[in-house]
DOGUTOR-915657 format. One record per residue (C-alpha): x, y, z; residue number from 1; residue in three letters. Coordinates in steps of 0.2 Angstrom, whole numbers. Last residue first. Example, Ala and Ser with C-alpha at 12.3 -4.5 7.8 and 13.67 -1.06 7.14 Angstrom:
BEGIN
PT; 68; -5; 36; 2; ser
PT; 62; -22; 39; 1; ala
END
This chain:
BEGIN
PT; 1351; 78; -73; 296; asn
PT; 1338; 92; -72; 295; phe
PT; 1337; 109; -79; 294; asn
PT; 1323; 121; -83; 293; ser
PT; 1327; 138; -88; 292; ile
PT; 1314; 152; -88; 291; cys
PT; 1318; 170; -92; 290; val
PT; 1305; 184; -93; 289; ser
PT; 1308; 202; -97; 288; ser
PT; 1326; 200; -102; 287; leu
PT; 1340; 209; -92; 286; lys
PT; 1344; 193; -82; 285; asn
PT; 1350; 183; -97; 284; leu
PT; 1368; 181; -94; 283; ser
PT; 1364; 179; -75; 282; glu
PT; 1352; 165; -79; 281; lys
PT; 1365; 156; -89; 280; met
PT; 1377; 158; -76; 279; asn
PT; 1366; 150; -63; 278; phe
PT; 1363; 135; -75; 277; glu
PT; 1381; 133; -78; 276; ala
PT; 1384; 133; -59; 275; thr
PT; 1370; 120; -57; 274; gln
PT; 1379; 109; -70; 273; ser
PT; 1372; 104; -87; 272; val
PT; 1374; 86; -90; 271; asn
PT; 1361; 86; -104; 270; asn
PT; 1347; 77; -95; 269; tyr
PT; 1334; 90; -94; 268; trp
PT; 1338; 106; -104; 267; leu
PT; 1322; 116; -106; 266; val
PT; 1324; 134; -111; 265; ile
PT; 1310; 147; -110; 264; asn
PT; 1315; 165; -116; 263; val
PT; 1305; 181; -117; 262; asn
PT; 1312; 198; -122; 261; lys
PT; 1324; 196; -136; 260; leu
PT; 1325; 212; -147; 259; ser
PT; 1344; 215; -148; 258; ala
PT; 1349; 196; -147; 257; cys
PT; 1366; 198; -139; 256; glu
PT; 1361; 189; -122; 255; ser
PT; 1356; 175; -133; 254; leu
PT; 1374; 172; -138; 253; asp
PT; 1379; 171; -119; 252; asp
PT; 1364; 160; -115; 251; ala
PT; 1369; 147; -129; 250; leu
PT; 1387; 148; -124; 249; asn
PT; 1383; 143; -106; 248; gln
PT; 1372; 128; -112; 247; ala
PT; 1386; 122; -124; 246; gly
PT; 1399; 124; -110; 245; tyr
PT; 1388; 115; -97; 244; ser
PT; 1385; 100; -108; 243; gly
PT; 1374; 98; -124; 242; ile
PT; 1373; 79; -125; 241; asn
PT; 1355; 80; -132; 240; asn
PT; 1344; 73; -119; 239; ser
PT; 1332; 88; -117; 238; asn
PT; 1333; 102; -130; 237; leu
PT; 1316; 111; -128; 236; thr
PT; 1319; 129; -134; 235; leu
PT; 1306; 143; -133; 234; cys
PT; 1310; 160; -139; 233; leu
PT; 1300; 176; -140; 232; asp
PT; 1307; 193; -146; 231; ser
PT; 1316; 189; -162; 230; leu
PT; 1317; 205; -173; 229; asn
PT; 1335; 206; -177; 228; pro
PT; 1338; 188; -180; 227; leu
PT; 1357; 186; -181; 226; lys
PT; 1358; 181; -162; 225; lys
PT; 1348; 165; -166; 224; leu
PT; 1360; 159; -179; 223; ala
PT; 1375; 159; -167; 222; ser
PT; 1364; 150; -154; 221; ser
PT; 1359; 136; -166; 220; leu
PT; 1377; 133; -172; 219; ser
PT; 1383; 132; -154; 218; asn
PT; 1369; 120; -150; 217; val
PT; 1374; 109; -164; 216; gly
PT; 1393; 109; -159; 215; his
PT; 1388; 105; -140; 214; gln
PT; 1378; 90; -145; 213; gly
PT; 1364; 89; -157; 212; ile
PT; 1360; 71; -152; 211; asp
PT; 1341; 68; -153; 210; asn
PT; 1330; 65; -138; 209; ser
PT; 1323; 83; -137; 208; ser
PT; 1322; 95; -152; 207; cys
PT; 1308; 106; -149; 206; gln
PT; 1310; 123; -157; 205; leu
PT; 1298; 137; -154; 204; thr
PT; 1302; 154; -162; 203; leu
PT; 1293; 171; -162; 202; lys
PT; 1298; 187; -170; 201; glu
PT; 1305; 181; -187; 200; leu
PT; 1306; 195; -200; 199; lys
PT; 1324; 191; -204; 198; ser
PT; 1322; 173; -207; 197; cys
PT; 1339; 170; -214; 196; lys
PT; 1346; 164; -197; 195; ser
PT; 1333; 150; -198; 194; ile
PT; 1342; 143; -213; 193; ser
PT; 1359; 143; -205; 192; ala
PT; 1351; 134; -190; 191; ser
PT; 1344; 120; -201; 190; leu
PT; 1361; 117; -208; 189; ser
PT; 1370; 117; -191; 188; glu
PT; 1357; 107; -183; 187; thr
PT; 1358; 93; -197; 186; ser
PT; 1377; 93; -194; 185; lys
PT; 1376; 92; -176; 184; pro
PT; 1364; 77; -176; 183; tyr
PT; 1345; 74; -178; 182; ile
PT; 1338; 56; -177; 181; gln
PT; 1320; 61; -177; 180; asn
PT; 1315; 59; -159; 179; lys
PT; 1309; 76; -155; 178; ile
PT; 1309; 87; -171; 177; leu
PT; 1295; 99; -167; 176; asn
PT; 1296; 115; -177; 175; leu
PT; 1287; 132; -173; 174; ser
PT; 1288; 148; -183; 173; phe
PT; 1281; 165; -181; 172; ser
PT; 1286; 180; -191; 171; thr
PT; 1287; 171; -208; 170; ile
PT; 1286; 183; -223; 169; asn
PT; 1302; 177; -232; 168; thr
PT; 1295; 159; -234; 167; leu
PT; 1308; 154; -247; 166; glu
PT; 1322; 152; -235; 165; lys
PT; 1311; 141; -224; 164; leu
PT; 1310; 128; -237; 163; ser
PT; 1329; 126; -236; 162; gln
PT; 1328; 122; -218; 161; gly
PT; 1315; 109; -220; 160; leu
PT; 1328; 101; -233; 159; gln
PT; 1342; 101; -221; 158; glu
PT; 1331; 93; -207; 157; ala
PT; 1326; 79; -220; 156; gly
PT; 1344; 77; -225; 155; glu
PT; 1350; 75; -207; 154; gln
PT; 1337; 63; -200; 153; arg
PT; 1318; 65; -203; 152; ile
PT; 1314; 48; -195; 151; lys
PT; 1297; 51; -187; 150; asn
PT; 1293; 53; -168; 149; asn
PT; 1287; 71; -167; 148; tyr
PT; 1286; 79; -184; 147; phe
PT; 1276; 94; -179; 146; asp
PT; 1276; 109; -191; 145; leu
PT; 1269; 126; -185; 144; asn
PT; 1270; 141; -198; 143; leu
PT; 1264; 159; -196; 142; gly
PT; 1267; 173; -209; 141; thr
PT; 1263; 162; -224; 140; leu
PT; 1260; 170; -241; 139; asn
PT; 1275; 161; -249; 138; thr
PT; 1267; 144; -248; 137; cys
PT; 1277; 137; -263; 136; lys
PT; 1292; 132; -253; 135; lys
PT; 1281; 121; -242; 134; leu
PT; 1279; 109; -257; 133; ala
PT; 1297; 106; -258; 132; ser
PT; 1298; 104; -240; 131; ser
PT; 1285; 90; -240; 130; ile
PT; 1294; 81; -253; 129; glu
PT; 1311; 83; -244; 128; thr
PT; 1303; 78; -227; 127; ala
PT; 1297; 62; -235; 126; ser
PT; 1314; 58; -242; 125; ser
PT; 1321; 60; -225; 124; ser
PT; 1309; 48; -217; 123; asp
PT; 1291; 50; -212; 122; phe
PT; 1285; 35; -201; 121; glu
PT; 1268; 44; -198; 120; asn
PT; 1270; 46; -179; 119; asn
PT; 1267; 65; -178; 118; arg
PT; 1261; 75; -194; 117; leu
PT; 1253; 89; -184; 116; asn
PT; 1252; 103; -197; 115; leu
PT; 1248; 122; -192; 114; ser
PT; 1247; 135; -206; 113; leu
PT; 1244; 154; -203; 112; asn
PT; 1243; 166; -218; 111; gln
PT; 1230; 158; -230; 110; leu
PT; 1221; 172; -240; 109; ser
PT; 1226; 166; -257; 108; lys
PT; 1224; 148; -254; 107; phe
PT; 1234; 142; -270; 106; asn
PT; 1249; 137; -259; 105; ser
PT; 1238; 126; -249; 104; phe
PT; 1237; 114; -264; 103; gly
PT; 1256; 111; -263; 102; ser
PT; 1253; 106; -245; 101; ile
PT; 1240; 93; -250; 100; met
PT; 1252; 87; -264; 99; gln
PT; 1266; 86; -251; 98; ser
PT; 1255; 76; -239; 97; ala
PT; 1249; 64; -253; 96; val
PT; 1267; 60; -258; 95; gln
PT; 1273; 59; -240; 94; ser
PT; 1260; 45; -237; 93; ser
PT; 1246; 47; -224; 92; ile
PT; 1246; 33; -212; 91; gln
PT; 1234; 44; -201; 90; thr
PT; 1246; 43; -186; 89; gln
PT; 1244; 62; -182; 88; glu
PT; 1235; 71; -196; 87; leu
PT; 1230; 86; -185; 86; asn
PT; 1226; 101; -196; 85; leu
PT; 1226; 119; -191; 84; asn
PT; 1222; 131; -205; 83; leu
PT; 1220; 150; -202; 82; tyr
PT; 1217; 163; -216; 81; ser
PT; 1202; 155; -225; 80; leu
PT; 1193; 169; -234; 79; lys
PT; 1192; 161; -251; 78; glu
PT; 1185; 145; -245; 77; cys
PT; 1184; 136; -262; 76; lys
PT; 1201; 130; -260; 75; ala
PT; 1195; 120; -245; 74; leu
PT; 1185; 109; -257; 73; asn
PT; 1201; 104; -267; 72; ser
PT; 1211; 101; -251; 71; thr
PT; 1198; 90; -242; 70; leu
PT; 1193; 80; -258; 69; ser
PT; 1212; 77; -262; 68; glu
PT; 1215; 71; -244; 67; ile
PT; 1200; 59; -245; 66; asp
PT; 1206; 53; -262; 65; lys
PT; 1223; 49; -255; 64; ala
PT; 1216; 38; -242; 63; gln
PT; 1216; 43; -223; 62; met
PT; 1218; 30; -210; 61; lys
PT; 1211; 39; -195; 60; val
PT; 1222; 40; -179; 59; asn
PT; 1220; 59; -178; 58; glu
PT; 1207; 67; -189; 57; ile
PT; 1207; 84; -180; 56; asn
PT; 1202; 99; -190; 55; leu
PT; 1204; 117; -184; 54; thr
PT; 1198; 130; -197; 53; leu
PT; 1198; 149; -197; 52; his
PT; 1191; 161; -210; 51; thr
PT; 1176; 152; -216; 50; leu
PT; 1163; 164; -224; 49; asn
PT; 1159; 153; -240; 48; pro
PT; 1157; 137; -230; 47; cys
PT; 1150; 125; -243; 46; asn
PT; 1167; 119; -247; 45; gly
PT; 1169; 113; -229; 44; leu
PT; 1154; 101; -232; 43; gly
PT; 1161; 96; -249; 42; pro
PT; 1177; 90; -240; 41; gly
PT; 1168; 82; -225; 40; ile
PT; 1165; 66; -235; 39; asp
PT; 1151; 55; -227; 38; gly
PT; 1151; 37; -221; 37; gln
PT; 1165; 31; -230; 36; gly
PT; 1177; 44; -223; 35; pro
PT; 1173; 38; -205; 34; phe
PT; 1179; 51; -192; 33; tyr
PT; 1176; 45; -174; 32; tyr
PT; 1194; 42; -170; 31; asn
PT; 1198; 60; -171; 30; gly
PT; 1183; 70; -176; 29; leu
PT; 1186; 87; -167; 28; gln
PT; 1180; 99; -180; 27; leu
PT; 1183; 117; -174; 26; asn
PT; 1175; 130; -186; 25; ile
PT; 1177; 148; -187; 24; lys
PT; 1168; 159; -199; 23; glu
PT; 1151; 150; -200; 22; leu
PT; 1137; 160; -209; 21; ser
PT; 1133; 147; -223; 20; ser
PT; 1136; 132; -212; 19; lys
PT; 1119; 126; -208; 18; asp
PT; 1122; 109; -199; 17; ala
PT; 1119; 92; -206; 16; ser
PT; 1137; 89; -212; 15; leu
PT; 1144; 94; -196; 14; phe
PT; 1133; 84; -184; 13; asp
PT; 1136; 69; -195; 12; glu
PT; 1154; 72; -195; 11; gln
PT; 1155; 71; -176; 10; ser
PT; 1162; 82; -163; 9; asp
PT; 1158; 98; -170; 8; phe
PT; 1164; 115; -162; 7; gln
PT; 1159; 132; -167; 6; thr
PT; 1174; 143; -165; 5; gly
PT; 1190; 145; -155; 4; glu
PT; 1208; 147; -162; 3; thr
PT; 1226; 144; -158; 2; ala
PT; 1242; 148; -166; 1; met
END
């Protein structure tokens, strides 16, 4: 999910601009957003034609009132269909994050949601709160969740999976769980939920630096071959103790995916032999595009 639009690099420029005709806005505020010097919420609420918004407020300590203002004002943008929020390292609490996402469920036109929640010290309870809120966003067709370097763990991964079951219109899903203490049982539960997303066409799963093991990757591959419309797949599984057998089984199962065309798999530091890598490529040689990256 990506968008272009009128870019603003400071809140001052954004708040002083004529926004009445803007349809796509790219707010790259990052370290230069100071909530006390002007709330951008009302400014966004004065964008009646807004359809696409990218908002980067990375590394800014956000208070609950700032998020509430942002959410309530965005609700006034009745045409908003695409929302990309970068809230990395904002020290946002899981309660505030879940309230924000619950608010998104009232955005009648919203179809694509991207949330960067990296480095916010979310744990399994946080993921449960956020997952409960996501279940309400039933209009979504595209969802991108980035939980890099949190502590989601088993229960959190399972709850994220449960929320997926409610999003029956999802065709594109991206999930980053790198460095989240994910193990085989967590992967099994999450995979079972992914297998229920019958409309899914594009899937990106980043799960490096966990420990899903051979059992976990077998659960994942078994789930993927149940997706009748899956055409594009990207898996980043570095450092997960998958081994040659797990990698080969993954490719064999993927070869049974009826609609699969493009595959990108990254398997660094998984003790996958060159022979297994070769066999994987042979199993997938009928696809339009295959990229397997392996290094031990």
